[in-house]
C-alpha positions in Angstrom: 0.0 0.0 0.0 1.3 3.4 -0.9 0.4 6.7 0.7 0.2 10.0 -1.4 -0.2 13.4 0.1 -1.5 16.5 -1.6 -1.9 20.2 -0.7 -5.4 21.1 -1.9 -8.1 23.8 -1.8 -10.8 21.5 -0.3 -11.9 23.7 2.6 -15.1 22.2 4.1 -17.5 19.4 4.4 -19.4 20.7 1.3 -16.1 20.5 -0.8 -15.6 17.0 0.6 -19.1 15.9 -0.5 -18.3 17.3 -4.0 -15.1 15.4 -4.4 -16.2 12.2 -2.7 -17.8 10.5 -5.9 -14.7 11.3 -7.9 -12.4 9.8 -5.3 -14.5 6.9 -4.3 -14.8 5.8 -7.9 -11.1 6.3 -8.8 -9.6 2.8 -9.2 -6.8 2.0 -6.8 -7.9 4.1 -3.8 -8.3 2.1 -0.6 -8.9 5.1 1.6 -8.6 8.8 1.5 -9.2 11.7 3.9 -8.8 15.5 3.9 -7.4 17.3 7.0 -9.5 20.5 6.7 -8.0 21.9 9.9 -4.4 22.0 8.4 -3.8 25.4 6.6 -2.6 23.4 3.5 -5.8 21.2 3.5 -3.9 18.0 3.1 -5.5 15.2 1.2 -4.0 11.8 2.1 -4.6 8.9 -0.2 -3.9 5.2 0.6 -3.7 3.5 -2.7 -3.1 0.1 -4.2 -0.7 -0.5 -7.0 -1.0 1.5 -10.2 -2.6 4.8 -8.9 -0.5 7.8 -9.7 -0.6 11.3 -8.3 -1.7 12.6 -11.7 -4.7 10.4 -11.5 -5.8 12.0 -8.2 -4.9 15.5 -9.5 -6.9 15.0 -12.6 -10.0 13.6 -10.8 -10.0 16.6 -8.5 -9.5 19.1 -11.4 -12.5 17.7 -13.2 -14.6 18.8 -10.1 -12.9 22.2 -9.9 -10.3 21.5 -7.2 -6.6 22.0 -7.2 -4.1 19.5 -5.8 -0.3 19.6 -5.6 1.6 16.5 -4.5 3.8 17.0 -1.5 
C-alpha cells in the first residue's frame, strides 16, 4: 500500500461531499481523507498498485479543485 499526500483547496464538508464520488470511484484508492484543519488542506490517499498522483490530481481538477503533490 502506498500513501500519497497533496496540498489542496478542499476547505469544508461541502467541498468533501463534492469530491467524494470522484475519489471513491477512482480505481486504486483504498482510503482517503482530507485534513481541513491543516492550513494546507492536506489530502491523504492510501492506494493500491497503479494509482498515480496525476490520477488523483486529474480527478479533483474535473470537479474544480486543485491539488499539488507534497
